[in-house]
KOLLOFI-27530 format. One line per field, with one value per residue (C-alpha): residue number from 1; residue in three letters; x, y, z. Coordinates in steps of 0.2 Angstrom, whole numbers, always signed. Example, Ala and Ser with C-alpha at 12.3 -4.5 7.8 and 13.67 -1.06 7.14 Angstrom:
2
k: 1 / 2
r: ALA / SER
c1: +62 / +68
c2: -22 / -5
c3: +39 / +36
This chain:
514
k: 1 / 2 / 3 / 4 / 5 / 6 / 7 / 8 / 9 / 10 / 11 / 12 / 13 / 14 / 15 / 16 / 17 / 18 / 19 / 20 / 21 / 22 / 23 / 24 / 25 / 26 / 27 / 28 / 29 / 30 / 31 / 32 / 33 / 34 / 35 / 36 / 37 / 38 / 39 / 40 / 41 / 42 / 43 / 44 / 45 / 46 / 47 / 48 / 49 / 50 / 51 / 52 / 53 / 54 / 55 / 56 / 57 / 58 / 59 / 60 / 61 / 62 / 63 / 64 / 65 / 66 / 67 / 68 / 69 / 70 / 71 / 72 / 73 / 74 / 75 / 76 / 77 / 78 / 79 / 80 / 81 / 82 / 83 / 84 / 85 / 86 / 87 / 88 / 89 / 90 / 91 / 92 / 93 / 94 / 95 / 96 / 97 / 98 / 99 / 100 / 101 / 102 / 103 / 104 / 105 / 106 / 107 / 108 / 109 / 110 / 111 / 112 / 113 / 114 / 115 / 116 / 117 / 118 / 119 / 120 / 121 / 122 / 123 / 124 / 125 / 126 / 127 / 128 / 129 / 130 / 131 / 132 / 133 / 134 / 135 / 136 / 137 / 138 / 139 / 140 / 141 / 142 / 143 / 144 / 145 / 146 / 147 / 148 / 149 / 150 / 151 / 152 / 153 / 154 / 155 / 156 / 157 / 158 / 159 / 160 / 161 / 162 / 163 / 164 / 165 / 166 / 167 / 168 / 169 / 170 / 171 / 172 / 173 / 174 / 175 / 176 / 177 / 178 / 179 / 180 / 181 / 182 / 183 / 184 / 185 / 186 / 187 / 188 / 189 / 190 / 191 / 192 / 193 / 194 / 195 / 196 / 197 / 198 / 199 / 200 / 201 / 202 / 203 / 204 / 205 / 206 / 207 / 208 / 209 / 210 / 211 / 212 / 213 / 214 / 215 / 216 / 217 / 218 / 219 / 220 / 221 / 222 / 223 / 224 / 225 / 226 / 227 / 228 / 229 / 230 / 231 / 232 / 233 / 234 / 235 / 236 / 237 / 238 / 239 / 240 / 241 / 242 / 243 / 244 / 245 / 246 / 247 / 248 / 249 / 250 / 251 / 252 / 253 / 254 / 255 / 256 / 257 / 258 / 259 / 260 / 261 / 262 / 263 / 264 / 265 / 266 / 267 / 268 / 269 / 270 / 271 / 272 / 273 / 274 / 275 / 276 / 277 / 278 / 279 / 280 / 281 / 282 / 283 / 284 / 285 / 286 / 287 / 288 / 289 / 290 / 291 / 292 / 293 / 294 / 295 / 296 / 297 / 298 / 299 / 300 / 301 / 302 / 303 / 304 / 305 / 306 / 307 / 308 / 309 / 310 / 311 / 312 / 313 / 314 / 315 / 316 / 317 / 318 / 319 / 320 / 321 / 322 / 323 / 324 / 325 / 326 / 327 / 328 / 329 / 330 / 331 / 332 / 333 / 334 / 335 / 336 / 337 / 338 / 339 / 340 / 341 / 342 / 343 / 344 / 345 / 346 / 347 / 348 / 349 / 350 / 351 / 352 / 353 / 354 / 355 / 356 / 357 / 358 / 359 / 360 / 361 / 362 / 363 / 364 / 365 / 366 / 367 / 368 / 369 / 370 / 371 / 372 / 373 / 374 / 375 / 376 / 377 / 378 / 379 / 380 / 381 / 382 / 383 / 384 / 385 / 386 / 387 / 388 / 389 / 390 / 391 / 392 / 393 / 394 / 395 / 396 / 397 / 398 / 399 / 400 / 401 / 402 / 403 / 404 / 405 / 406 / 407 / 408 / 409 / 410 / 411 / 412 / 413 / 414 / 415 / 416 / 417 / 418 / 419 / 420 / 421 / 422 / 423 / 424 / 425 / 426 / 427 / 428 / 429 / 430 / 431 / 432 / 433 / 434 / 435 / 436 / 437 / 438 / 439 / 440 / 441 / 442 / 443 / 444 / 445 / 446 / 447 / 448 / 449 / 450 / 451 / 452 / 453 / 454 / 455 / 456 / 457 / 458 / 459 / 460 / 461 / 462 / 463 / 464 / 465 / 466 / 467 / 468 / 469 / 470 / 471 / 472 / 473 / 474 / 475 / 476 / 477 / 478 / 479 / 480 / 481 / 482 / 483 / 484 / 485 / 486 / 487 / 488 / 489 / 490 / 491 / 492 / 493 / 494 / 495 / 496 / 497 / 498 / 499 / 500 / 501 / 502 / 503 / 504 / 505 / 506 / 507 / 508 / 509 / 510 / 511 / 512 / 513 / 514
r: MET / SER / ARG / VAL / ARG / ARG / ALA / LEU / ILE / SER / VAL / SER / ASP / LYS / THR / GLY / ILE / VAL / GLU / LEU / ALA / LYS / GLU / LEU / VAL / GLN / GLN / GLU / VAL / GLN / ILE / ILE / SER / THR / GLY / GLY / THR / PHE / GLN / LEU / LEU / GLN / GLN / GLU / GLY / LEU / PRO / VAL / THR / GLN / ILE / SER / GLU / VAL / THR / GLY / PHE / PRO / GLU / ILE / LEU / ASP / GLY / ARG / VAL / LYS / THR / LEU / HIS / PRO / LYS / VAL / HIS / GLY / GLY / LEU / LEU / ALA / VAL / ARG / ASP / LYS / ALA / SER / HIS / GLN / GLN / ALA / CYS / ALA / GLU / ASN / GLY / ILE / GLU / TYR / ILE / ASP / LEU / VAL / VAL / VAL / ASN / LEU / TYR / PRO / PHE / LYS / ALA / THR / ILE / THR / LYS / GLU / GLY / PHE / THR / TYR / GLU / GLU / ALA / ILE / GLU / ASN / ILE / ASP / ILE / GLY / GLY / PRO / SER / MET / LEU / ARG / SER / ALA / ALA / LYS / ASN / HIS / GLN / ASP / VAL / THR / VAL / LEU / VAL / ASP / PRO / ALA / ASP / TYR / HIS / VAL / VAL / LEU / GLU / GLU / LEU / SER / GLU / ASN / GLY / ASN / THR / THR / LEU / ALA / THR / ARG / LYS / ARG / LEU / ALA / ALA / LYS / THR / PHE / ARG / HIS / THR / ALA / ALA / TYR / ASP / SER / LEU / ILE / ALA / HIS / TYR / LEU / THR / GLY / GLU / MET / GLY / GLU / THR / SER / PRO / GLU / GLN / LEU / THR / PHE / THR / TYR / GLU / LYS / VAL / SER / SER / LEU / ARG / TYR / GLY / GLU / ASN / PRO / HIS / GLN / GLN / ALA / SER / TYR / TYR / LYS / ASP / ALA / LEU / ALA / LYS / SER / ASP / GLN / LEU / VAL / SER / ALA / LYS / GLN / LEU / GLN / GLY / LYS / GLU / LEU / SER / TYR / ASN / ASN / ILE / GLN / ASP / ALA / ASN / ALA / ALA / LEU / GLU / ILE / VAL / LYS / GLU / PHE / ALA / GLU / PRO / ALA / VAL / VAL / ALA / VAL / LYS / HIS / MET / ASN / PRO / CYS / GLY / VAL / ALA / VAL / GLY / GLU / THR / LEU / LEU / GLU / ALA / TYR / GLN / ARG / THR / TYR / GLU / ALA / ASP / PRO / VAL / SER / ILE / PHE / GLY / GLY / ILE / ILE / ALA / THR / ASN / GLN / THR / VAL / ASP / ALA / VAL / THR / ALA / SER / LYS / MET / ARG / GLU / ILE / PHE / LEU / GLU / ILE / ILE / ILE / ALA / PRO / SER / PHE / SER / GLU / GLU / ALA / GLN / GLN / ILE / LEU / SER / GLU / LYS / LYS / ASN / LEU / ARG / LEU / LEU / GLU / LEU / PRO / PHE / SER / SER / ASN / GLU / SER / ILE / SER / THR / TRP / LYS / THR / THR / SER / ILE / ASP / GLY / GLY / ILE / LEU / VAL / GLN / GLU / GLN / ASP / SER / GLU / LYS / ILE / THR / ARG / GLU / MET / CYS / THR / VAL / ALA / THR / ASP / ARG / ASN / PRO / THR / ASP / ALA / GLU / TRP / ASP / GLU / LEU / LEU / PHE / ALA / TRP / LYS / VAL / VAL / LYS / HIS / VAL / LYS / SER / ASN / ALA / ILE / VAL / LEU / THR / LYS / ASP / ASN / ARG / THR / ILE / GLY / VAL / GLY / ALA / GLY / GLN / MET / ASN / ARG / VAL / GLY / ALA / ALA / GLU / ILE / ALA / ILE / ARG / GLN / ALA / ALA / ASP / ASN / ALA / ASN / GLY / ALA / VAL / LEU / ALA / SER / ASP / ALA / PHE / PHE / PRO / MET / SER / ASP / THR / LEU / GLU / LYS / ALA / ALA / ALA / ALA / GLY / ILE / ARG / ALA / ILE / ILE / GLN / PRO / GLY / GLY / SER / ILE / ARG / ASP / SER / GLU / SER / ILE / GLU / ALA / ALA / ASN / LYS / HIS / GLY / ILE / ALA / MET / VAL / PHE / THR / GLY / VAL / ARG / HIS / PHE / LYS / HIS
c1: -463 / -475 / -476 / -467 / -478 / -467 / -452 / -440 / -434 / -420 / -410 / -397 / -398 / -417 / -416 / -431 / -437 / -454 / -458 / -453 / -463 / -478 / -477 / -475 / -490 / -500 / -494 / -501 / -483 / -482 / -468 / -457 / -445 / -434 / -428 / -428 / -434 / -450 / -453 / -452 / -463 / -476 / -475 / -479 / -495 / -489 / -494 / -478 / -474 / -460 / -447 / -450 / -468 / -460 / -447 / -457 / -441 / -437 / -423 / -409 / -392 / -395 / -401 / -386 / -397 / -414 / -413 / -402 / -416 / -421 / -438 / -428 / -414 / -425 / -437 / -423 / -413 / -427 / -427 / -445 / -447 / -437 / -449 / -438 / -436 / -455 / -458 / -445 / -453 / -471 / -465 / -457 / -469 / -457 / -464 / -454 / -447 / -446 / -438 / -424 / -420 / -405 / -391 / -378 / -373 / -362 / -345 / -336 / -345 / -340 / -321 / -320 / -327 / -317 / -314 / -322 / -318 / -313 / -329 / -339 / -331 / -334 / -352 / -355 / -349 / -366 / -369 / -387 / -387 / -373 / -380 / -397 / -389 / -379 / -393 / -404 / -390 / -386 / -404 / -406 / -415 / -430 / -426 / -423 / -410 / -408 / -393 / -394 / -408 / -403 / -410 / -427 / -436 / -430 / -437 / -453 / -456 / -453 / -465 / -478 / -477 / -475 / -477 / -459 / -442 / -433 / -419 / -407 / -411 / -410 / -393 / -387 / -393 / -385 / -368 / -370 / -374 / -359 / -348 / -356 / -353 / -336 / -332 / -339 / -329 / -314 / -315 / -317 / -302 / -292 / -297 / -293 / -277 / -271 / -276 / -264 / -250 / -249 / -241 / -239 / -254 / -256 / -271 / -273 / -290 / -294 / -310 / -313 / -328 / -331 / -328 / -332 / -329 / -316 / -316 / -301 / -285 / -267 / -272 / -289 / -290 / -289 / -305 / -302 / -312 / -307 / -309 / -305 / -300 / -315 / -305 / -297 / -290 / -296 / -280 / -278 / -281 / -297 / -305 / -302 / -316 / -317 / -322 / -322 / -316 / -319 / -318 / -301 / -293 / -283 / -266 / -272 / -276 / -259 / -250 / -260 / -256 / -237 / -238 / -247 / -235 / -221 / -228 / -232 / -214 / -213 / -220 / -215 / -224 / -221 / -226 / -223 / -226 / -227 / -227 / -229 / -227 / -210 / -207 / -202 / -201 / -201 / -198 / -201 / -203 / -208 / -225 / -235 / -233 / -214 / -214 / -225 / -214 / -198 / -206 / -211 / -194 / -187 / -193 / -205 / -206 / -211 / -223 / -235 / -249 / -243 / -251 / -248 / -249 / -246 / -248 / -255 / -272 / -271 / -274 / -280 / -262 / -255 / -271 / -268 / -250 / -256 / -270 / -256 / -251 / -260 / -262 / -272 / -274 / -271 / -272 / -272 / -279 / -291 / -294 / -299 / -316 / -306 / -294 / -309 / -317 / -300 / -297 / -315 / -311 / -301 / -316 / -307 / -294 / -298 / -297 / -295 / -297 / -289 / -285 / -269 / -253 / -235 / -238 / -250 / -243 / -247 / -253 / -243 / -243 / -242 / -248 / -242 / -251 / -241 / -248 / -258 / -254 / -248 / -233 / -235 / -223 / -221 / -223 / -206 / -210 / -192 / -186 / -168 / -161 / -143 / -139 / -143 / -130 / -112 / -100 / -89 / -77 / -63 / -74 / -90 / -105 / -109 / -125 / -132 / -127 / -134 / -151 / -150 / -145 / -159 / -171 / -164 / -165 / -184 / -186 / -175 / -185 / -200 / -191 / -191 / -174 / -161 / -163 / -152 / -159 / -149 / -155 / -150 / -158 / -171 / -177 / -174 / -164 / -161 / -170 / -163 / -177 / -179 / -163 / -154 / -138 / -134 / -122 / -135 / -147 / -134 / -130 / -149 / -150 / -134 / -139 / -155 / -147 / -134 / -124 / -135 / -127 / -112 / -113 / -128 / -130 / -134 / -145 / -144 / -157 / -144 / -126 / -113 / -106 / -91 / -84 / -90 / -106 / -95 / -83 / -98 / -104 / -87 / -85 / -102 / -97 / -107 / -102 / -110 / -118 / -130 / -132 / -135 / -117 / -113 / -105 / -90 / -81 / -86 / -68 / -66 / -80 / -74 / -57 / -64 / -74 / -59 / -49 / -62 / -66 / -84 / -93 / -102 / -113 / -120 / -138 / -137 / -155 / -159 / -174 / -176 / -193 / -198
c2: -237 / -227 / -208 / -195 / -191 / -182 / -170 / -162 / -145 / -135 / -123 / -109 / -104 / -100 / -97 / -105 / -113 / -105 / -110 / -128 / -129 / -122 / -135 / -149 / -143 / -144 / -162 / -166 / -168 / -165 / -153 / -154 / -140 / -131 / -114 / -100 / -111 / -115 / -97 / -92 / -105 / -102 / -83 / -88 / -96 / -114 / -129 / -134 / -145 / -140 / -153 / -153 / -159 / -174 / -178 / -174 / -164 / -146 / -138 / -136 / -128 / -113 / -124 / -136 / -151 / -152 / -165 / -178 / -190 / -207 / -201 / -191 / -203 / -218 / -210 / -207 / -223 / -236 / -248 / -248 / -266 / -274 / -282 / -279 / -260 / -259 / -267 / -256 / -240 / -246 / -251 / -234 / -222 / -218 / -211 / -212 / -196 / -197 / -181 / -171 / -153 / -147 / -135 / -131 / -117 / -105 / -110 / -104 / -87 / -85 / -89 / -78 / -63 / -49 / -49 / -66 / -74 / -92 / -93 / -88 / -101 / -115 / -110 / -111 / -129 / -138 / -155 / -160 / -155 / -166 / -180 / -179 / -177 / -193 / -203 / -198 / -201 / -218 / -223 / -216 / -232 / -225 / -206 / -191 / -179 / -161 / -149 / -138 / -126 / -130 / -147 / -142 / -141 / -158 / -166 / -157 / -162 / -180 / -179 / -171 / -185 / -200 / -195 / -199 / -198 / -211 / -222 / -214 / -197 / -202 / -210 / -194 / -183 / -195 / -194 / -175 / -174 / -184 / -172 / -158 / -164 / -170 / -152 / -145 / -156 / -152 / -133 / -136 / -148 / -135 / -121 / -130 / -137 / -120 / -113 / -126 / -122 / -139 / -140 / -158 / -167 / -186 / -184 / -170 / -165 / -151 / -145 / -136 / -129 / -131 / -116 / -124 / -139 / -136 / -140 / -151 / -153 / -150 / -159 / -162 / -180 / -176 / -171 / -157 / -146 / -130 / -130 / -116 / -117 / -115 / -102 / -94 / -76 / -61 / -58 / -76 / -81 / -90 / -74 / -65 / -57 / -61 / -46 / -53 / -67 / -85 / -97 / -101 / -117 / -128 / -122 / -104 / -105 / -113 / -99 / -86 / -92 / -92 / -74 / -68 / -75 / -67 / -49 / -49 / -48 / -30 / -14 / -3 / -3 / -21 / -32 / -51 / -61 / -80 / -95 / -113 / -107 / -99 / -80 / -75 / -57 / -47 / -28 / -13 / +5 / +22 / +19 / +4 / +8 / +8 / -8 / -16 / -10 / -16 / -33 / -35 / -31 / -44 / -58 / -52 / -69 / -79 / -66 / -70 / -80 / -77 / -72 / -55 / -49 / -32 / -24 / -7 / -2 / -4 / +12 / +16 / +20 / +3 / -6 / +0 / -7 / -23 / -25 / -25 / -43 / -59 / -62 / -75 / -66 / -50 / -49 / -33 / -25 / -15 / -9 / +9 / +11 / +16 / +1 / -11 / -3 / -4 / -22 / -28 / -28 / -44 / -54 / -70 / -60 / -64 / -49 / -54 / -41 / -45 / -31 / -36 / -28 / -34 / -33 / -47 / -65 / -80 / -96 / -102 / -120 / -128 / -145 / -155 / -171 / -187 / -204 / -210 / -195 / -177 / -168 / -153 / -139 / -121 / -109 / -102 / -84 / -81 / -63 / -56 / -39 / -33 / -34 / -52 / -56 / -60 / -53 / -68 / -59 / -46 / -34 / -28 / -24 / -6 / +1 / -1 / -19 / -22 / -16 / -27 / -42 / -41 / -39 / -54 / -64 / -60 / -67 / -83 / -89 / -92 / -101 / -119 / -127 / -128 / -109 / -95 / -77 / -63 / -45 / -28 / -11 / -21 / -31 / -49 / -52 / -70 / -85 / -103 / -114 / -132 / -139 / -155 / -146 / -128 / -124 / -129 / -116 / -103 / -106 / -104 / -88 / -81 / -86 / -77 / -61 / -61 / -45 / -38 / -50 / -39 / -29 / -38 / -48 / -66 / -75 / -94 / -103 / -114 / -115 / -118 / -136 / -131 / -115 / -120 / -109 / -94 / -96 / -95 / -80 / -71 / -75 / -66 / -51 / -53 / -41 / -48 / -64 / -68 / -86 / -96 / -102 / -117 / -129 / -138 / -131 / -113 / -108 / -113 / -101 / -87 / -89 / -88 / -73 / -64 / -68 / -60 / -45 / -51 / -47 / -62 / -62 / -77 / -77 / -92 / -96 / -109 / -107 / -124 / -125 / -142
c3: -161 / -152 / -154 / -144 / -129 / -116 / -119 / -106 / -111 / -102 / -112 / -109 / -128 / -130 / -149 / -157 / -141 / -139 / -157 / -154 / -138 / -147 / -161 / -148 / -139 / -155 / -157 / -139 / -132 / -113 / -109 / -93 / -90 / -77 / -71 / -83 / -97 / -87 / -83 / -102 / -108 / -94 / -99 / -116 / -110 / -114 / -103 / -95 / -80 / -68 / -65 / -46 / -49 / -58 / -46 / -30 / -24 / -25 / -35 / -22 / -20 / -30 / -45 / -44 / -41 / -50 / -63 / -55 / -50 / -55 / -61 / -74 / -79 / -77 / -89 / -101 / -99 / -99 / -114 / -119 / -125 / -111 / -98 / -83 / -87 / -89 / -72 / -63 / -70 / -66 / -48 / -45 / -54 / -68 / -84 / -100 / -107 / -126 / -132 / -123 / -128 / -119 / -121 / -108 / -97 / -106 / -100 / -116 / -116 / -97 / -100 / -115 / -108 / -100 / -81 / -77 / -61 / -57 / -46 / -61 / -72 / -60 / -57 / -76 / -77 / -81 / -72 / -75 / -93 / -99 / -88 / -97 / -114 / -111 / -104 / -119 / -132 / -125 / -126 / -144 / -149 / -140 / -136 / -147 / -141 / -147 / -143 / -158 / -163 / -181 / -179 / -172 / -189 / -194 / -179 / -180 / -198 / -193 / -178 / -189 / -202 / -191 / -173 / -170 / -177 / -187 / -180 / -192 / -186 / -168 / -171 / -180 / -166 / -153 / -161 / -162 / -144 / -138 / -149 / -140 / -123 / -127 / -133 / -118 / -106 / -117 / -114 / -95 / -95 / -105 / -93 / -77 / -84 / -88 / -71 / -63 / -75 / -82 / -99 / -102 / -95 / -96 / -108 / -120 / -128 / -140 / -147 / -164 / -172 / -191 / -202 / -219 / -230 / -242 / -261 / -258 / -248 / -254 / -270 / -279 / -274 / -255 / -245 / -232 / -220 / -211 / -192 / -179 / -161 / -150 / -140 / -155 / -152 / -162 / -170 / -177 / -195 / -191 / -185 / -202 / -211 / -229 / -239 / -256 / -268 / -270 / -255 / -247 / -252 / -240 / -247 / -247 / -228 / -225 / -234 / -227 / -209 / -214 / -221 / -205 / -193 / -202 / -204 / -185 / -182 / -188 / -180 / -195 / -212 / -218 / -233 / -234 / -249 / -247 / -259 / -253 / -235 / -237 / -239 / -257 / -252 / -236 / -234 / -223 / -229 / -223 / -231 / -236 / -254 / -252 / -242 / -256 / -270 / -262 / -258 / -276 / -282 / -270 / -281 / -295 / -302 / -287 / -280 / -295 / -288 / -270 / -254 / -247 / -229 / -222 / -205 / -212 / -219 / -238 / -246 / -264 / -271 / -264 / -270 / -288 / -288 / -281 / -294 / -308 / -304 / -300 / -281 / -272 / -256 / -247 / -228 / -219 / -203 / -214 / -232 / -236 / -246 / -261 / -260 / -259 / -274 / -284 / -279 / -282 / -300 / -297 / -292 / -287 / -276 / -258 / -246 / -228 / -215 / -198 / -185 / -177 / -171 / -168 / -150 / -151 / -150 / -159 / -150 / -136 / -142 / -159 / -164 / -178 / -184 / -187 / -192 / -176 / -165 / -163 / -158 / -146 / -143 / -138 / -152 / -158 / -152 / -146 / -151 / -149 / -147 / -151 / -133 / -133 / -147 / -145 / -158 / -163 / -175 / -174 / -183 / -175 / -186 / -190 / -183 / -201 / -202 / -184 / -190 / -206 / -196 / -184 / -199 / -208 / -192 / -191 / -208 / -207 / -192 / -204 / -218 / -219 / -214 / -219 / -221 / -227 / -230 / -238 / -235 / -240 / -235 / -225 / -239 / -244 / -259 / -258 / -249 / -249 / -241 / -236 / -242 / -236 / -232 / -227 / -241 / -254 / -246 / -246 / -265 / -269 / -259 / -267 / -284 / -282 / -276 / -290 / -290 / -276 / -263 / -263 / -247 / -240 / -224 / -222 / -208 / -205 / -195 / -187 / -184 / -198 / -196 / -206 / -214 / -232 / -231 / -225 / -239 / -251 / -243 / -243 / -262 / -265 / -255 / -239 / -226 / -210 / -204 / -190 / -184 / -168 / -165 / -155 / -167 / -161 / -177 / -174 / -173 / -192 / -197 / -186 / -193 / -211 / -206 / -199 / -215 / -226 / -214 / -211 / -195 / -188 / -172 / -163 / -156 / -145 / -152 / -166 / -177 / -185 / -195 / -202
């Protein structure tokens, strides 16, 4: 294959572009360029040809049309060893373009900045750039295409050694280019779909950016990688800054996300401990230290090796207590300098700093993969107040019981179904998660709470299909219950609650979590 003789360069991200162009000039490659890139290279004293000299047509419509021309796309798409293509190029004065260096208008940067307008977003939809990239990538048998400054050095090395790139490199860069244009178009589609308020379009595309390769997945024999939403928010887990500790594992990330979702429910100082994506301890307190101690006491066995999330700055005194046991991760809005120093003694402990508040919401939509597809649903962000509930029993909850019931409801929402949560004094004392029947979940939670269940409250993520769960609760001394209601046999549970003097309220909201 002949060497690279002609390159077209047009970039928004000008990282490393001058250095690349200088190397190309040294290798006697003619450079064609457009707009701001042309001006930059010209200012650097590099020999560069403006695109209008190639096309014989000026840039028009405020730069919207400059490279959409047969002398550009013919030079990119012509198959070099095909006689009919050679003849067409000769007859029409089209010269081959062997190397394309293009990255696109900053659409993502535009729609993520504050105060942008719809008109700005539309103007930053690149047309000519993706067209050139697709043409070059399609014809990768003959053309090298670059979209990422990280690949400049590889191409320059191969050009220096052979005068051209290898077919393997061109194939790799072509695949990367199509991923790049697909991601770009996905962001545009996402933005415009959102502008129209469509929630269930006929086609759905997502784009994610790689964060890291993981050592393995849920188990050592499974490969895994970590990606983030290209439009991730600053208060989401993928935006956390890791201050110390070994790299996160697949299971760490899952558990950390679960802990973060729970702790965002609370405005007062709160601490959440998670194991296997279920809370094993949740508590609030007047201070962070009090909240942590109460969370630890909720289940001192299960918290070992757990993930901790708090909505407060971790101070030195709390860090000292946290250091006493083995924890995998601590997530907090910030860590004091003294706390970091104390926790640094646990070198494998991951500290994740993520500024957030209870006023910030989690993603609007949640996706779940299945074999051959995905399910998409609205995130379960439903919150309830005392006024939204209906008292179903003769006895009304006391003010203290109302406070406790609402606390328990915030927690049970995040427990795998079937879910039962027992709490007392704004602290979990028993969690029954992921059981095949509701009475089984209640038995686990009651057994964990032991004598502490007496005088506690119970939250259930779904209604009682019969009165057996309530009878178990009554026998344990439960004083108040919060559940969705809506069973055709609600009357049985209400009758049992009245018999035992239990206050029971219905939320009208179910919180299944599979």
